[in-house]
Chimera marker file (.cmm) of the C-alpha trace (Angstrom):
<marker_set name="trace">
<marker id="1" x="-4.323" y="6.617" z="2.979" r="1" g="1" b="0" radius="0.5"/>
<marker id="2" x="-7.291" y="7.827" z="1.093" r="1" g="1" b="0" radius="0.5"/>
<marker id="3" x="-5.839" y="11.296" z="0.711" r="1" g="1" b="0" radius="0.5"/>
<marker id="4" x="-2.680" y="9.748" z="-0.720" r="1" g="1" b="0" radius="0.5"/>
<marker id="5" x="-4.727" y="7.709" z="-3.149" r="1" g="1" b="0" radius="0.5"/>
<marker id="6" x="-6.763" y="10.712" z="-4.188" r="1" g="1" b="0" radius="0.5"/>
<marker id="7" x="-3.554" y="12.728" z="-4.618" r="1" g="1" b="0" radius="0.5"/>
<marker id="8" x="-1.793" y="10.140" z="-6.804" r="1" g="1" b="0" radius="0.5"/>
<marker id="9" x="-3.905" y="7.395" z="-8.367" r="1" g="1" b="0" radius="0.5"/>
<marker id="10" x="-2.453" y="3.777" z="-8.331" r="1" g="1" b="0" radius="0.5"/>
<marker id="11" x="-0.601" y="2.842" z="-11.463" r="1" g="1" b="0" radius="0.5"/>
<marker id="12" x="-1.898" y="0.678" z="-14.265" r="1" g="1" b="0" radius="0.5"/>
<marker id="13" x="-0.093" y="-1.949" z="-16.236" r="1" g="1" b="0" radius="0.5"/>
<marker id="14" x="-1.193" y="-3.636" z="-19.450" r="1" g="1" b="0" radius="0.5"/>
<marker id="15" x="-4.696" y="-2.126" z="-18.988" r="1" g="1" b="0" radius="0.5"/>
<marker id="16" x="-5.049" y="-3.372" z="-15.387" r="1" g="1" b="0" radius="0.5"/>
<marker id="17" x="-5.161" y="-0.918" z="-12.417" r="1" g="1" b="0" radius="0.5"/>
<marker id="18" x="-3.887" y="-1.592" z="-8.950" r="1" g="1" b="0" radius="0.5"/>
<marker id="19" x="-6.812" y="-1.465" z="-6.636" r="1" g="1" b="0" radius="0.5"/>
<marker id="20" x="-6.142" y="-1.023" z="-2.905" r="1" g="1" b="0" radius="0.5"/>
<marker id="21" x="-9.123" y="-2.483" z="-1.076" r="1" g="1" b="0" radius="0.5"/>
<marker id="22" x="-7.887" y="-1.655" z="2.437" r="1" g="1" b="0" radius="0.5"/>
<marker id="23" x="-4.757" y="-1.394" z="4.564" r="1" g="1" b="0" radius="0.5"/>
<marker id="24" x="-3.959" y="-2.059" z="8.167" r="1" g="1" b="0" radius="0.5"/>
<marker id="25" x="-1.046" y="-1.754" z="10.461" r="1" g="1" b="0" radius="0.5"/>
<marker id="26" x="-0.316" y="-5.349" z="11.739" r="1" g="1" b="0" radius="0.5"/>
<marker id="27" x="2.925" y="-4.814" z="13.695" r="1" g="1" b="0" radius="0.5"/>
<marker id="28" x="4.503" y="-1.897" z="15.509" r="1" g="1" b="0" radius="0.5"/>
<marker id="29" x="8.077" y="-2.994" z="15.824" r="1" g="1" b="0" radius="0.5"/>
<marker id="30" x="8.990" y="-2.375" z="12.981" r="1" g="1" b="0" radius="0.5"/>
<marker id="31" x="5.865" y="-0.620" z="11.741" r="1" g="1" b="0" radius="0.5"/>
<marker id="32" x="4.333" y="-3.083" z="9.179" r="1" g="1" b="0" radius="0.5"/>
<marker id="33" x="1.415" y="-2.212" z="7.004" r="1" g="1" b="0" radius="0.5"/>
<marker id="34" x="-0.465" y="-4.786" z="4.919" r="1" g="1" b="0" radius="0.5"/>
<marker id="35" x="-2.241" y="-3.553" z="1.828" r="1" g="1" b="0" radius="0.5"/>
<marker id="36" x="-4.970" y="-5.877" z="0.453" r="1" g="1" b="0" radius="0.5"/>
<marker id="37" x="-4.983" y="-5.391" z="-3.335" r="1" g="1" b="0" radius="0.5"/>
<marker id="38" x="-6.449" y="-6.993" z="-6.416" r="1" g="1" b="0" radius="0.5"/>
<marker id="39" x="-2.982" y="-7.998" z="-7.819" r="1" g="1" b="0" radius="0.5"/>
<marker id="40" x="0.306" y="-7.434" z="-5.856" r="1" g="1" b="0" radius="0.5"/>
<marker id="41" x="2.264" y="-7.569" z="-9.113" r="1" g="1" b="0" radius="0.5"/>
<marker id="42" x="0.765" y="-4.308" z="-10.117" r="1" g="1" b="0" radius="0.5"/>
<marker id="43" x="2.411" y="-2.488" z="-7.126" r="1" g="1" b="0" radius="0.5"/>
<marker id="44" x="5.319" y="-0.743" z="-8.875" r="1" g="1" b="0" radius="0.5"/>
<marker id="45" x="8.272" y="0.057" z="-6.604" r="1" g="1" b="0" radius="0.5"/>
<marker id="46" x="7.871" y="3.796" z="-7.303" r="1" g="1" b="0" radius="0.5"/>
<marker id="47" x="4.244" y="3.756" z="-6.041" r="1" g="1" b="0" radius="0.5"/>
<marker id="48" x="5.248" y="1.680" z="-2.995" r="1" g="1" b="0" radius="0.5"/>
<marker id="49" x="7.911" y="4.309" z="-2.213" r="1" g="1" b="0" radius="0.5"/>
<marker id="50" x="5.199" y="7.040" z="-2.704" r="1" g="1" b="0" radius="0.5"/>
<marker id="51" x="2.980" y="5.341" z="-0.169" r="1" g="1" b="0" radius="0.5"/>
<marker id="52" x="5.800" y="4.812" z="2.308" r="1" g="1" b="0" radius="0.5"/>
<marker id="53" x="6.775" y="8.539" z="2.066" r="1" g="1" b="0" radius="0.5"/>
<marker id="54" x="3.132" y="9.562" z="2.693" r="1" g="1" b="0" radius="0.5"/>
<marker id="55" x="3.091" y="7.354" z="5.788" r="1" g="1" b="0" radius="0.5"/>
<marker id="56" x="6.338" y="8.868" z="6.992" r="1" g="1" b="0" radius="0.5"/>
<marker id="57" x="4.971" y="12.405" z="6.502" r="1" g="1" b="0" radius="0.5"/>
<marker id="58" x="1.581" y="11.738" z="8.193" r="1" g="1" b="0" radius="0.5"/>
<marker id="59" x="2.686" y="9.696" z="11.169" r="1" g="1" b="0" radius="0.5"/>
<marker id="60" x="6.287" y="10.957" z="11.822" r="1" g="1" b="0" radius="0.5"/>
<marker id="61" x="8.092" y="7.704" z="10.987" r="1" g="1" b="0" radius="0.5"/>
<marker id="62" x="11.279" y="9.682" z="10.129" r="1" g="1" b="0" radius="0.5"/>
<marker id="63" x="14.284" y="7.386" z="10.364" r="1" g="1" b="0" radius="0.5"/>
<marker id="64" x="12.129" y="4.402" z="11.308" r="1" g="1" b="0" radius="0.5"/>
<marker id="65" x="12.232" y="1.408" z="9.002" r="1" g="1" b="0" radius="0.5"/>
<marker id="66" x="8.758" y="0.690" z="7.608" r="1" g="1" b="0" radius="0.5"/>
<marker id="67" x="7.549" y="-2.526" z="5.941" r="1" g="1" b="0" radius="0.5"/>
<marker id="68" x="4.824" y="-2.466" z="3.314" r="1" g="1" b="0" radius="0.5"/>
<marker id="69" x="3.316" y="-5.794" z="2.367" r="1" g="1" b="0" radius="0.5"/>
<marker id="70" x="1.010" y="-6.246" z="-0.576" r="1" g="1" b="0" radius="0.5"/>
<marker id="71" x="-1.361" y="-9.238" z="-0.442" r="1" g="1" b="0" radius="0.5"/>
<marker id="72" x="-3.808" y="-10.489" z="-2.972" r="1" g="1" b="0" radius="0.5"/>
<marker id="73" x="-7.492" y="-10.275" z="-1.952" r="1" g="1" b="0" radius="0.5"/>
<marker id="74" x="-8.811" y="-13.599" z="-0.788" r="1" g="1" b="0" radius="0.5"/>
<marker id="75" x="-11.489" y="-15.083" z="-2.888" r="1" g="1" b="0" radius="0.5"/>
<marker id="76" x="-15.024" y="-14.674" z="-1.689" r="1" g="1" b="0" radius="0.5"/>
<marker id="77" x="-16.669" y="-17.887" z="-0.588" r="1" g="1" b="0" radius="0.5"/>
<marker id="78" x="-20.342" y="-18.464" z="-1.306" r="1" g="1" b="0" radius="0.5"/>
<link id1="1" id2="2" r="1" g="1" b="0" radius="0.2"/>
<link id1="2" id2="3" r="1" g="1" b="0" radius="0.2"/>
<link id1="3" id2="4" r="1" g="1" b="0" radius="0.2"/>
<link id1="4" id2="5" r="1" g="1" b="0" radius="0.2"/>
<link id1="5" id2="6" r="1" g="1" b="0" radius="0.2"/>
<link id1="6" id2="7" r="1" g="1" b="0" radius="0.2"/>
<link id1="7" id2="8" r="1" g="1" b="0" radius="0.2"/>
<link id1="8" id2="9" r="1" g="1" b="0" radius="0.2"/>
<link id1="9" id2="10" r="1" g="1" b="0" radius="0.2"/>
<link id1="10" id2="11" r="1" g="1" b="0" radius="0.2"/>
<link id1="11" id2="12" r="1" g="1" b="0" radius="0.2"/>
<link id1="12" id2="13" r="1" g="1" b="0" radius="0.2"/>
<link id1="13" id2="14" r="1" g="1" b="0" radius="0.2"/>
<link id1="14" id2="15" r="1" g="1" b="0" radius="0.2"/>
<link id1="15" id2="16" r="1" g="1" b="0" radius="0.2"/>
<link id1="16" id2="17" r="1" g="1" b="0" radius="0.2"/>
<link id1="17" id2="18" r="1" g="1" b="0" radius="0.2"/>
<link id1="18" id2="19" r="1" g="1" b="0" radius="0.2"/>
<link id1="19" id2="20" r="1" g="1" b="0" radius="0.2"/>
<link id1="20" id2="21" r="1" g="1" b="0" radius="0.2"/>
<link id1="21" id2="22" r="1" g="1" b="0" radius="0.2"/>
<link id1="22" id2="23" r="1" g="1" b="0" radius="0.2"/>
<link id1="23" id2="24" r="1" g="1" b="0" radius="0.2"/>
<link id1="24" id2="25" r="1" g="1" b="0" radius="0.2"/>
<link id1="25" id2="26" r="1" g="1" b="0" radius="0.2"/>
<link id1="26" id2="27" r="1" g="1" b="0" radius="0.2"/>
<link id1="27" id2="28" r="1" g="1" b="0" radius="0.2"/>
<link id1="28" id2="29" r="1" g="1" b="0" radius="0.2"/>
<link id1="29" id2="30" r="1" g="1" b="0" radius="0.2"/>
<link id1="30" id2="31" r="1" g="1" b="0" radius="0.2"/>
<link id1="31" id2="32" r="1" g="1" b="0" radius="0.2"/>
<link id1="32" id2="33" r="1" g="1" b="0" radius="0.2"/>
<link id1="33" id2="34" r="1" g="1" b="0" radius="0.2"/>
<link id1="34" id2="35" r="1" g="1" b="0" radius="0.2"/>
<link id1="35" id2="36" r="1" g="1" b="0" radius="0.2"/>
<link id1="36" id2="37" r="1" g="1" b="0" radius="0.2"/>
<link id1="37" id2="38" r="1" g="1" b="0" radius="0.2"/>
<link id1="38" id2="39" r="1" g="1" b="0" radius="0.2"/>
<link id1="39" id2="40" r="1" g="1" b="0" radius="0.2"/>
<link id1="40" id2="41" r="1" g="1" b="0" radius="0.2"/>
<link id1="41" id2="42" r="1" g="1" b="0" radius="0.2"/>
<link id1="42" id2="43" r="1" g="1" b="0" radius="0.2"/>
<link id1="43" id2="44" r="1" g="1" b="0" radius="0.2"/>
<link id1="44" id2="45" r="1" g="1" b="0" radius="0.2"/>
<link id1="45" id2="46" r="1" g="1" b="0" radius="0.2"/>
<link id1="46" id2="47" r="1" g="1" b="0" radius="0.2"/>
<link id1="47" id2="48" r="1" g="1" b="0" radius="0.2"/>
<link id1="48" id2="49" r="1" g="1" b="0" radius="0.2"/>
<link id1="49" id2="50" r="1" g="1" b="0" radius="0.2"/>
<link id1="50" id2="51" r="1" g="1" b="0" radius="0.2"/>
<link id1="51" id2="52" r="1" g="1" b="0" radius="0.2"/>
<link id1="52" id2="53" r="1" g="1" b="0" radius="0.2"/>
<link id1="53" id2="54" r="1" g="1" b="0" radius="0.2"/>
<link id1="54" id2="55" r="1" g="1" b="0" radius="0.2"/>
<link id1="55" id2="56" r="1" g="1" b="0" radius="0.2"/>
<link id1="56" id2="57" r="1" g="1" b="0" radius="0.2"/>
<link id1="57" id2="58" r="1" g="1" b="0" radius="0.2"/>
<link id1="58" id2="59" r="1" g="1" b="0" radius="0.2"/>
<link id1="59" id2="60" r="1" g="1" b="0" radius="0.2"/>
<link id1="60" id2="61" r="1" g="1" b="0" radius="0.2"/>
<link id1="61" id2="62" r="1" g="1" b="0" radius="0.2"/>
<link id1="62" id2="63" r="1" g="1" b="0" radius="0.2"/>
<link id1="63" id2="64" r="1" g="1" b="0" radius="0.2"/>
<link id1="64" id2="65" r="1" g="1" b="0" radius="0.2"/>
<link id1="65" id2="66" r="1" g="1" b="0" radius="0.2"/>
<link id1="66" id2="67" r="1" g="1" b="0" radius="0.2"/>
<link id1="67" id2="68" r="1" g="1" b="0" radius="0.2"/>
<link id1="68" id2="69" r="1" g="1" b="0" radius="0.2"/>
<link id1="69" id2="70" r="1" g="1" b="0" radius="0.2"/>
<link id1="70" id2="71" r="1" g="1" b="0" radius="0.2"/>
<link id1="71" id2="72" r="1" g="1" b="0" radius="0.2"/>
<link id1="72" id2="73" r="1" g="1" b="0" radius="0.2"/>
<link id1="73" id2="74" r="1" g="1" b="0" radius="0.2"/>
<link id1="74" id2="75" r="1" g="1" b="0" radius="0.2"/>
<link id1="75" id2="76" r="1" g="1" b="0" radius="0.2"/>
<link id1="76" id2="77" r="1" g="1" b="0" radius="0.2"/>
<link id1="77" id2="78" r="1" g="1" b="0" radius="0.2"/>
</marker_set>
């Protein structure tokens, strides 16, 4: 994913930029990836499609439905 992020930076909206903290595959049937981000509302559908296409290219998910879930980062407890 880091190569995809380096290739095409996440979008910004109203001066705020989408920050992808980390991503993990949480299911395999169907392949489901959870992206932990600063604000899920900043994930524009075109950027979500870009990430999905990079996953398909890299891991041969051609013809397989993929789910991408964007979750807000949990607040840090002190």
